[in-house]
N, C-alpha and C positions, 0 to 999 in steps of 0.2 A: 055127563061127560063120559065118553067111551074109554075103555081100558087103555087104548093106545095113547090117548091124550094124557091120561093120568100118569102113565109111565114116563112120557116125555117131560112132564112137569117135575116129577121126582128127580130126574137127572138134572134139570135146570136148577132146582132148589139146592141140591147138593153142591153143585159147582159154585153157585153164588155164595153159599155159606163158606166154603173153603177159601174163597178169595179174600174174605175178611179176616181169616185167622192167621195165615202165613203165606209168604211168597215162595211157592214151590215151583220147580220146573223153570222153563224159559220165560223171558220177559220181552218177547218180540212186540214191537209197537203194533197195535191193531190196525192193519191196513185192509181196505176192501179189495176183493179179487173175485174171480169167477166162483170161488167156493166160500167166500167170507163176506159177511155183512156187518154193518155198524148201526146202532141206534143211539143217538146222542141224548143224554139225560140232563144237559145243561138247562138252566132256566130257574124258575122259582120253585123252591122246596118249602115245605112246612118246617118250622124250626122252633125249638124250645130249649132253653137253658135250665139245668137242674140247680136251682138256688137253695136246695135243702142243705142243712148243716153238714151232712156227711157226703153230699153230692151224689148219693146213690138211690134217691127216691125213685128215679126212673126204672131202675132194675127191680127194686123192692116191690113197686106197684105194677111192674110189667107194662110200661107204657106202650110197648111194641105189640101187645096183643090186640089192640084196637087202634083205629085211626088216632093220631097224636092229638087232634083237637078235642077228643073225648076225655082226655086226662087233664086238660087245662088249656089256658090260652096259648096260642101259637103266633109266630110272626112269619111273614113272607121273607124268605132268605134267598138271595141270588147265589147260584152255583155256576161257575167257580167264583169264589170270593172269600176273603176273611169276613167273619161276622162282626168284628170289633167296631168298625167305623161306619157301618151301613145305617145304623139307627141313631137316635138321640139319647140313648140310655147310657149314662156314664158307668153304671154298675156292670152292664154287659161289656162295655169296652175293655174293662180290666178283669173280666171274669176268668176264673181258673176252675176247671173241673169238667164234668160231662155235659155236652150239648147233644141234642137229638135232631136228626134230619129225617124227613119222610117225603116220599114221592110216589104218586100213583102212576103206573106205567101200563100202557096198552101194547101188547105184543103182536107182531105179525102172526097170522094163523099158521103159516108154514113152519114157524119156529117151534110151535108146540105140538104139531102133528107129525113132523118128520123125526122118526126115531134115530136117524143117523145124523142129527144136528145137535151140536153141543153149544150151549149158551153160557157166556161168562160175563159177570159184572166186573168192570175195571174202574177203580178209583185212582185217578192220576196222582193225587196227593191228599193226605189228611194230616193236619198238624194236631198232635203228634202221634196219636194212637187211635185206631179206629176198629170198631167191631161192626160187622154187618149182623145186626141183632136178629132181624127177622125178614124173611121173604114170605109174604102172606099167601094163603092158599089161592091157587089159580081160580079165577072167576070167569066162567064162560057165559057170554051174553051175545047170542046170535053168532055172527062171524068174528066177534072181538074177544080176545083173551086179555085180561088185565091182572096186575098184581100190585102189591104195595111193598116198597122197599124202605126199610128203616135202618139207619146208620147212626151209631153213637160214636162221638169223637171226644177225646180227652186231651187237653193241652198241658197237663201237670208234668213238671220236670222234677227228677230226683237226681241224686249223685250218680245214679247208675244208668241214666238215659243218655241219649245223644240228641241234642246237646244236653249237658247236665244242668241241674238247678237244685234248689233247696226250697222247702216250705218252712217258713218261719212263723210260728204261732206267737202272737202278742198276748201275754197272759196277765198283764197289769190291767185289771178291770177298772181302775181309776182313769185309764187313758183309752182303753179299747173295749168294744163290746165283747161279750162272751163268745168264744170260738173264733175270734178274729185272726186271720192269717194273711200273709202275703207270699207271693212267689218271687224268690230271689234268683237272679241269673248272673252269669259272668260273661255276657256278651253284649255288644253295644248296638243292638237293633231291637225293635219292638217285637214282642212275643205274639205276633199275629197267629190266629188259629181258625180252623174251619176246613171245609172242602175247597182246597185252593186250586185244583186243576180239574180238567174235564172228567166227568163221570159218564160212562157209557156201557151199553151192552154190545157184545159182538159175538158172532157165531164162527164156529169151525165145524168140519165133519168130526165124527167120533174118533176117526183115525186121522191124526193131524200133525203138521209140522210144528213141533214145540219150541225148538230153538235152532239158531244158526250161529256159528262162530266163524269169522273170517279174519285171517291175517294176510298181510301182503308183503312182498319183497320185490326187489328189482335186481335183475341179472343183465348187465349191460343195457340194451334197449328194451328188453323183454320184461313185462310185468308178470309176477307170479302171484296168483290168488289161491291161497289154501283155504279150503272150506271143510267144515264138519257140521252135519245136520243131525238133529235129534228128533225122533218121531215117538209119539205116544198113541196108545190105543191098539197097537198090533205089532207083532214081531215079523209079520209077513207083508212086505211092501216093496215097491220099486221107486227109485228116485231118479229124476232127470234134472240136470243143472245146465243153465245157459247163461252166459255173460254177454250183455248187450251194451253197445256204446251209446252215446247221447243221441245218435241218429236212429237208434233202434236196430242196428245191424248186429247180428250174432258174431262175436269175435272169438268165443271159445265155448266148448261144451264138455260135460262130464256125466258120469253115471255113478250111482251109489252114494252112501252117506258120508264119505270122506274122499278127498282128492285134491289135486292141484290143477288149476287152469293156467295156461301159458298164453300171454297176450303179446304178440310181436309189436314192436314200435308203440308201446303203451303210452297213453296220455296219463301223466302223473297228476295226483292231487297236490296242488301247490297252495300255500297260504295267499290270502289277499295281499296285493301289492308286491309279491315276490315273483310273479310271473305274469306275462301278458294274458294268459288264459288260466286263471286260478280256479280251484275247486272243481276239477273235472270229476264227474261221477258216472261210473258204470252202473248197470242194473243187473243184479244176480237174480234170475228167475228160477225158482225151485218148483218142480211139479212132483207131487206124491200120488201114487196109484196103489190102492189096496182093495182087498175083498173082505166085506163083512158077511155075517150070516144072511143078511137080507139082500145086499146088492154090492156092486163095485162102487168104490168111493175114490174121489180125487180131491186133492187140496193143492192150492196154489199160493205162493208167497213171493213177493218181490222185495229185495233188500238193496238199497243204494250202497255202492262200494266205491271207495276212493283208494287208488293204489299209491301208497307212499310209505316211506321208511322214517324212523326216528332213531337217533343215536345221541349219546352224550360222551364227550371226551373230558379231560380235566380242565378245559377252558372254553369249550364250545358246546352249543346245542345245535344238532344237525337235523335238518329235514331234507330228505332225498339227497343226503350227502353234502348239502350246502349249509353253511352257518346261518342260523336263524336268530334274529334279535327280536325279543318280545317288546313291542311298544304298544301298550294297551292300557286297560283299566281294570279295576275291581268294580263289581256291580252288586246290587241287591234286587231281588224280586220285591218291588215296593212302589206303591203309587197311592195317590189320594183315593179315598173312599174304598177302593177294592183291596187295599192292603197288599197281601201277597197273592191275590187272586190272578190267575192267568187271564190275559187280555190281548187279543190279536192286534188291534190298532196300536197299543202301547209297545208291544214287542217289535212290530215293524218300524215304528218311530225310533226305538232305541237302536236298531240295526242301521237305519239310515243315518243316525247321528254318529254311530261308530265309524261308518265308512266316510262320512264327511270329515270326521276328525283325523282320518288316516290311521286309525287303530287297527292292528292286525291280530289282537288277542284280548282275552279277558280270563279272569279266574272266577269260578262260580262261588264266590265268597257268600256265605260260609255253609253251603249245603248244595246238594244237586239241584240244578234248575230243571224246568219243564222239558220234556222230551222234544216238544216242538221248537224250543230254543236251540237244542243241540242239532236238530235237523237243519235249521236255518244257518247255523255255523258251518255245517257240511256244505251247504249250497253256496255260501258266500265266501268261504275260505277263512273264516275267523277262527283262529287257533284257541283252544280251550285248555286251561289247567282245571281239571275236574275235581272238585273238593267235596269231601264227606261232611256230614253235619257235626264233625268233631271239633266244635268250638266251645271254649269255656272250660276246658279240662284243667282245672287249677287246684282241685281238692285232692288230697291223698286218697279219699274214698273212690274217686273216679279212676284210679289206677288199679282197682281191685280185679280179681279174676273174673267176676261177673261182668264188670265193665269191659274188660278186654274181650271176653267172649262175644258180647253184644257188638262191639266195634268190629270184630272179625266178620260177623254176620252182615253188618251194614256194608262193609267194603265188598263182601261177596255179592250183595244185591246191586251195589253201584257198578261194579265191573260187569255183572251179568246184563245190566240195562244198557250201559254205554260203550261196551267193548267194541262195537262195530262202527263207531263214528270216527271217520278219519280226522275230524277236527280235534278230537281229544288226543293230546300228545303227552300228557303227564297226569298221574293221579296225585292228589294231595290228601293225606289221611287226616290232617288236623290243622287248626289255625291257633297260633299263640297259646299252646299248652304250657303248663308249668313244667317244662322239660328239664329243669334243673333238679327236680325231686328225684330221689334215689330210685323209685320204682319205674321212672320214665325210660331208663335204659332197656330193661327187659320188655316193657310194654311196646315201645316203638320198634325195637329189633324184631319182635314177634309179628307185629302188625304189618310192617313193611315187607318182611319176608313172605308173609301170607299173601299180600297184594301182588308181589312179584311172581309168586307161584301161580296165582290166578291168571295173570297176564304178563308173561315174560317180555312182551314186545314194547312196553312203555316204561320210562323211568318213573320213580316214585319219590315224593317229597313230603314234608309238612312245612308249614310256614311258622317261623320262629320269631320271637322278640326277646329271647334269652341272651345272656352274655355268651360269647363264643367259647370261653373257657369252661363255662358251667353247663352248657347244653349237652345232655346225655343222650339225646336222640339223633343229633346231627351226624354222628359217624355212619349212620345207616341209610341216609338219603343219597340220591344220585345228584341232586341239584340243591344248593343252599338257597332257600327263599327267606329273606330277612325283612322284617318291618321295622322302620325307625321314623321318629317324628322329631327330628332336631329342630330346635327353636320353636317348638309348639308345646309339647308336654313337659319340657324342661328348657332352661335358658330362654324363657319367654321373651319374645321380641328381639332377640339378638341374632339377626340373620347373618352377622359376620362370622359366627362360629361354625356354620354349617359345613363349609368346605373341609375344614380340618377334621371335624368329627366324622363326617361321612367317609372321607378317604381313609381314616384310621379304621373305621368299621370294616370296610372292604379288605384292607390289607391284613387285618387280624384274622378274618374268616378264611381268606384264601391261603395265607401262610399255614394255618392250622389244618385245613382239610384238602387243599388242592382240588377243589371242585368248582364248576361254574356257579355263578351267583346271580340271582334275580333280586332286584329291589322290589319286593312284592307289595309293599305299601309305603307311601309317603304322602304328605299333603298338609293342608291347613284349612281351618274353618273360615267361612266368610258369609256374611249376610249380604245377599244380592242388593246392590245399590249403595252399599256403604263405601265411602271413599275417604282416604286419609293419605296425605303426602307431606312429610315423610310417612312411610307405611306404618300403620299400627295394626295389631292383631284384629282379626275379623273384618278387615277392609279388603276390597278386591285387590288393592295394590300389594298388601302383605302376602296374599296367596300367590300372586304372580312373582313377587320377589323371592319367596321361599322356593318356588319351583325352579326359578332361574339358578339359584345357588346349587340346588341338587343337580341340575343339568350340566353345570360346569364340571362337576366331578364325574358324573356318569359318562360324559364325553371322553374323559381320560381313561376310565377303567373299562369301557366297552371295547377298547382296543386291546385289552389284555384278557380279562376273564369274566367280566360282567356281561350277561347274555340277555338282560331284560330289565324293563322298568314298567311298573303298573301303578298308575296314579290311584290314590284313595281320595275321592271316589268318583265314579261316573256321574252320579246324581245325588242330591240331598235325599235323606231317608229318615223314616220315623224311628225313634228310640223310646225307651222308658223315660219318664219325667225325672229330671234332676237339675240341680243348679248349674251343671256344666252343659246342658243341652237346651237350646231355645227352640222348642217345637221340633226336635229331631237333630240329627247330625248334619251340619252344614258344610262338610268338606267336599261336596260335589263340585265338579266343574260346570255342571248343569244344575238348575234348580230342580226341585221335586216335580215341577210341571214341565221339565225338559227344555227350559230356556237357558241360553248360554250365559255364563259369567265371563269376565275378562280373561280368566285363565284358560277357558276353552279355546280361545283364538291363539293364545300363546302355545298351547299344546298342539293345536292343529298345525301351526307353522313348523313346530319341531318334528312332528310325526311324519309329515310329508317330506321334510328334508331327510329324515332317517330312511324313509322308503326309497328315495332316489339314490342314497349312498349305498344301500345294501342290496340293490338289485343285481341279478346275474344275467340279464338279457338286455339287448341293445337299446330298446326303446325306453325313454324316460317316462316315469309316471307323471301324470298330470291330474290335478284334483278337479276333474270335470266329470260329466256324465255322457256316455255314448252308448247307444243301443242297449243290449242286454247286460252290459257290465258297468253298472253305475260307478262313477268316480274314477274309472281307469280307461286308458287305451294304449 
């Protein structure tokens, strides 16, 4: 191997290493351009779980020094996917600790020979902690260059992680084997783990566009696009910026790393069903030109941009100055076999069901979703409440300074990743924390202020199930998001009390805080095909009846200060085993296989009715499919 190739590999190795240690700099989605290439690493990886008592045998024996198969038996593991449900091993399904992934990669020759090429390993998601342990020495074989990538992933949760959890050791040796432990969590979904989203290599020049921040405003009929561009690798460069409409016509241009583009008669980004032409996206094309010691370098990046505004009053949520009502769902990244693994057909199916349903929004309960999901929301006009993995914060330990510092970092990463998505209209920093605990006041005051400082253009909330008088975090949110399960988790079977209890809930919260309210969760479990009349719990009739009782109150209060309703849940999903869960949570209006229950048709009728009532343009919405705009005309 010549000296030039060796130097190029040293650069590659260093960048790959750093990727596994910390999220530094920008988080632009890796898009191909004239200066950038991608190499997908999805497919089968070698896999091994560390079943040793301390779960650290892999590090102690340095499994990463040689091919993984040489240190013990391996499995074929699909990526992206959770590892839990792929095999037939019950021990692996509930495994807690370190697992190891390995992949041999062949690199294009130009990547290793061009000294002005930077190569980055990007892991879309690893639950919950990942280390890129080793990038093996480059092997040159004729025109091919290959390397071995080894990634260790750990799904252990502690009181200081997000989400938090605890490890409980069972020390009674008359009941449990020596060293026996279980992972306890305070959230109601299965703790799937593994490499859940695409893994890829991508290239940039050594002088490159590292990050772009876009905010938009509207001045009468003109759209204002404010941009800031960050460059790494040199302080001497030139930047050209062009904004193109959907037909590819340049509508505005600028120079330099910061500026404002003015778009006369701008097409605004509108939510699905709120406009005859929703989700209009411009393209911001950025061109970087710089000079290195060897040659001139160019980098190109294109960012989709939606021009829209978001504002909150004491009783309304406004998009582009018009009242917006959330009629949508809560979701999970969850499906048979693949667990939380990203899957294109499943994602497209879910969006087709959302649009069939007439849903205009969802919350990313209870963690950030795949970037590809966010991109499709931008394209289809599905509004997003973007939630951090702050679920299950119920222990006093989880309000420590260490936990707060970590939570601040997580919100910084989430804002950095999703800040340019027009579909994202609000940040949610947590779900159902124990916000009545004394430390919660300072915790959420600090966390919400930090998030607003990172992004002043969006409101911030967290989702509560605390009593309105006891909630110490609610004074700091912009929108009250409240979860309640009347006639499900209490007053079982008594649908007749829902209207009184729900109306009282809304009135107490609004009287106390004078802020708009979203019913962020409500629902009932149902086993598909179970029928009982009069309705009994877990029957399809009971789920329908419960929803109808909620809707009667929502129809009253949305005329005043309620600005949204999000059903729990879009689809059935897996949970830990317990006497309360029959192979998962069954509150979905669709089964886990995405087949509708009776409530799906009830909700569809309601959502299309709401869409027609809340439009601001002359044509009525019809639940059909025409041309490029499915389900609208």
